[in-house]
C-alpha positions as CSV (number, residue, x, y, z in Angstrom):
1,X,-5.9,28.9,6.3
2,X,-7.6,29.2,2.9
3,X,-10.1,26.7,2.1
4,X,-8.3,25.9,-1.2
5,X,-5.1,25.1,0.6
6,X,-7.1,22.7,2.8
7,X,-8.7,21.0,-0.1
8,X,-5.2,20.5,-1.6
9,X,-3.8,19.1,1.5
10,X,-6.9,16.4,1.7
11,X,-6.2,15.4,-2.0
12,X,-2.6,15.1,-1.4
13,X,-2.8,13.3,1.7
14,X,-5.6,11.1,0.5
15,X,-3.6,10.1,-2.6
16,X,-0.6,9.3,-0.6
17,X,-2.7,6.9,1.5
18,X,-4.0,5.3,-1.6
19,X,-7.3,6.6,-2.1
20,X,-8.7,7.2,-5.9
21,X,-9.8,10.3,-7.0
22,X,-13.3,9.0,-6.6
23,X,-12.8,8.4,-3.1
24,X,-11.2,11.8,-2.5
25,X,-14.3,13.1,-4.4
26,X,-16.6,11.5,-1.7
27,X,-14.2,12.4,1.3
28,X,-14.5,16.1,0.1
29,X,-18.2,16.0,-1.0
30,X,-20.5,15.3,2.1
31,X,-23.5,15.1,-0.1
32,X,-21.8,12.8,-2.5
33,X,-23.7,9.8,-3.6
34,X,-22.7,6.6,-1.9
35,X,-20.0,8.5,0.4
36,X,-20.4,6.2,3.4
37,X,-20.0,3.3,1.4
38,X,-16.9,4.3,-0.8
39,X,-15.3,5.5,2.6
40,X,-16.2,2.2,4.4
41,X,-14.9,0.0,1.7
42,X,-11.5,2.4,1.7
43,X,-11.4,1.6,5.5
44,X,-11.7,-1.9,5.1
45,X,-9.0,-2.0,2.2
46,X,-6.7,-0.2,4.5
47,X,-7.5,-3.0,7.3
48,X,-6.6,-5.4,4.9
49,X,-3.3,-3.7,4.0
50,X,-2.4,-3.2,7.4
51,X,-2.7,-6.9,8.4
52,X,-0.9,-7.7,5.4
53,X,2.1,-5.3,6.5
54,X,1.6,-6.7,10.0
55,X,2.3,-10.5,8.3
56,X,5.2,-9.0,6.8
57,X,6.7,-7.4,9.7
58,X,6.4,-10.6,11.8
59,X,7.9,-12.6,9.0
60,X,10.9,-10.2,8.5
61,X,11.5,-10.1,12.1
62,X,11.2,-13.8,12.4
63,X,13.8,-14.2,9.5
64,X,16.1,-12.0,11.4
65,X,16.0,-13.8,14.6
66,X,15.5,-17.2,13.3
67,X,18.7,-19.8,13.7
68,X,18.0,-21.1,10.3
69,X,20.0,-19.2,7.8
70,X,17.5,-20.2,5.0
71,X,13.8,-19.4,6.2
72,X,12.5,-21.9,4.0
73,X,14.0,-24.6,6.1
74,X,12.5,-22.9,9.4
75,X,9.7,-25.4,10.7
76,X,8.0,-22.6,12.2
77,X,7.8,-20.6,8.8
78,X,7.0,-23.9,6.9
79,X,4.1,-24.3,9.3
80,X,2.8,-20.7,8.3
81,X,3.2,-21.5,4.6
82,X,1.1,-24.8,5.2
83,X,-1.5,-22.6,6.7
84,X,-1.3,-20.0,3.9
85,X,-2.0,-23.0,1.5
86,X,-4.8,-24.2,3.6
87,X,-6.3,-20.9,3.7
88,X,-5.4,-19.7,7.2
89,X,-3.1,-16.7,6.7
90,X,-2.4,-16.0,10.5
91,X,1.1,-14.7,11.5
92,X,2.9,-15.3,13.5
93,X,1.9,-18.9,13.5
94,X,1.6,-20.4,17.1
95,X,4.5,-22.4,18.1
96,X,4.1,-25.9,19.0
97,X,6.5,-26.7,21.8
98,X,8.4,-29.3,20.0
99,X,9.5,-26.7,17.3
100,X,10.1,-23.5,19.7
101,X,13.6,-24.6,19.9
102,X,14.2,-25.2,15.9
103,X,13.3,-21.8,14.7
């Protein structure tokens, strides 16, 4: 496969993955200044976005399975929101035994 075709494939795939043109440049140029730092920062951003998507997935799965028709009334979801306000964005939220049957 010609090198130009591979470079275009890398550029398209990287843009789809959310990389900036500077990040793509660093990816393609092994001698680029700060290459390791740019790619390490992008990896950290991907980890952050993946964690956000996991939380969103768990929330959506919970909403589908929850007996509360309005998720805002679900004790488990309300506990999660309280944790977000307090700075602990874990999801799924650990379910206390007394609330397990409510949500």
